[in-house]
C-alpha positions as CSV (number, residue, x, y, z in Angstrom):
1,M,18.7,-2.9,2.6
2,P,16.8,-5.5,0.4
3,E,14.4,-6.3,3.3
4,I,12.9,-2.8,3.0
5,S,12.3,-3.0,-0.8
6,Q,10.9,-6.4,-0.4
7,V,8.5,-5.3,2.2
8,S,7.5,-2.2,0.2
9,M,6.9,-4.4,-2.9
10,I,4.8,-6.8,-0.9
11,T,2.7,-3.9,0.6
12,H,2.4,-2.3,-2.8
13,C,1.1,-5.6,-4.3
14,S,-1.4,-6.2,-1.5
15,L,-2.7,-2.7,-1.7
16,L,-3.3,-3.2,-5.5
17,I,-5.0,-6.6,-4.8
18,I,-7.2,-4.8,-2.2
19,H,-7.9,-2.0,-4.7
20,V,-8.9,-4.4,-7.4
21,F,-11.1,-6.4,-4.9
22,V,-12.9,-3.2,-3.9
23,E,-13.5,-2.2,-7.5
24,Q,-14.8,-5.7,-8.5
25,T,-17.0,-6.4,-5.5
26,G,-17.9,-2.8,-4.4
27,I,-17.1,-3.9,-0.8
28,E,-15.0,-1.2,0.9
29,P,-13.0,-2.5,3.9
30,V,-13.2,0.5,6.3
31,P,-12.8,3.1,3.6
32,L,-11.5,5.9,5.8
33,V,-8.8,3.9,7.5
34,F,-7.9,2.2,4.3
35,Q,-7.5,5.5,2.4
36,T,-5.3,7.1,5.2
37,N,-3.2,4.0,5.2
38,V,-2.7,4.2,1.5
39,Q,-1.8,7.9,1.8
40,A,0.7,7.2,4.6
41,F,2.2,4.3,2.6
42,Y,2.7,6.5,-0.6
43,T,4.1,9.4,1.5
44,T,6.7,7.2,3.2
45,L,7.6,5.1,0.0
46,P,10.0,7.7,-1.4
47,D,11.9,7.8,2.0
48,L,12.1,4.0,2.0
49,I,13.6,4.1,-1.5
50,N,16.0,7.0,-0.7
51,N,17.3,5.1,2.4
52,E,18.5,2.1,0.4
């Protein structure tokens, strides 16, 4: 399923952009929620890859 890999790549890129933004500005967008979302994303990422 190419849709899944595209979505995961887009999500990964946006997470990187947010991460860089946070490091550059020092502004953290709801840090706790953000961190749990990142953790959830990286724990489900291998499953997305394996399903393809």
